[in-house]
N, C-alpha and C positions, 0 to 999 in steps of 0.2 A: 483721244484727249482734245483734238481741235475742236470736235463736235460739241464737247461739254463746254469749252471755253466760247465757241459761238453761240451756244444757247444762253449761256450765263450773261455774255454781253448783250444780246438782244433783249433779254428780260430786264435787266439793269436799265437799259435804254428806255424799254416802255414803261416799266413801272414808274421811273422818274418822270418821265412826261405826263402820265395819269396822276401820279402821286402815291408815294408809297403809304400814307395812312389812308387814303381812300382804298387802295387794294386790299390792305390787310383788315380793313373795316369789314369789308365783304367776306374774306377768308373767315372771320369771327364768326360770321353766321352760321358756320358747320357746328359750333358749339352751342347755338340757341336751339331749344327743343322743339319751339316753335317752327323753325326752318324745315324740319324733317316731315314736310306733308307726304302723302303717299305720291305725288307726282315729282316732287323734289327728291325723293329717295328713289324713284326708278330712273330717273335722268341722273344721278350720280352713279348708280349701278351701270346704266349704260356707257357713259363716257368712261369710266373705269376699265370696264369691258373691252371698249375700242382700245384705250391706252396699252392694255395688256398684250393686244394684238400688234398695233401700230409700232410700238417702241423696238421690241426686240427684231422685227422685219426691218426697219429703218436703221438701226443702230448695228446689229449683229448679222442681219440677213437670215433670221431664223423665221419661219412660217409656222404658227401655231395654228393650223388649220381648224383643228377641231374645236377651238374657242369660239367658231363663227357658228356654232350651235346656240351659244349664248348671245352672240351679238344678233342672231335672228330673233330671239325673244325678245331682248331688251329692246331693239330697234323698234319691233312692234308696239312694245308697251310705251316705248319714247313717243310714238304717234299719236297715242292715247294721251299721254301726257301733255304733249304739244298741243292737243285740242282744247285742254283746259287753261293752258297760258297763252292761247290765241298766237302761237307761233309758226305761220306757214312755211317759213325757211327751214326750221327743224323737221317739219312734215315732210318735205321733200329731200332733205338730207337722208332721212332715215329710211324713205321709200328706196332710195338709190344705195344705202348701205344694206337692206334687206337683199336687193338683187345682188350685190358683191358677195354678200355671205352666202346665197344660195349658189352662187357660181363657183365658189371655192369648195364649198361642201361637195356639189355635184362632180367637180373636177377630181377631188380627192376621194370619193366613193366608186365612181364608175371608171 
């Protein structure tokens, strides 16, 4: 419960500083058909897959190692998407994530 309260408090403070209307204007972009380009769809899938792995691990201490096969694929695709969006930080981040995914897969298979 304290994690949820901490999370909510942090988000309320952050969104208040940035502006709730600005934040929700960006969220509404998910509803716009033009938003769902090939690279934005890949980006969404990659972040969603990472969240499915990270949240259970942080909150419940559960490692869903087999999902790293998906993050391996989506991270590789996200490097391609990052090239289209000119985002070198995401290229580096996803290169590191590929290393993490491969390490976890190899640890659990061998």
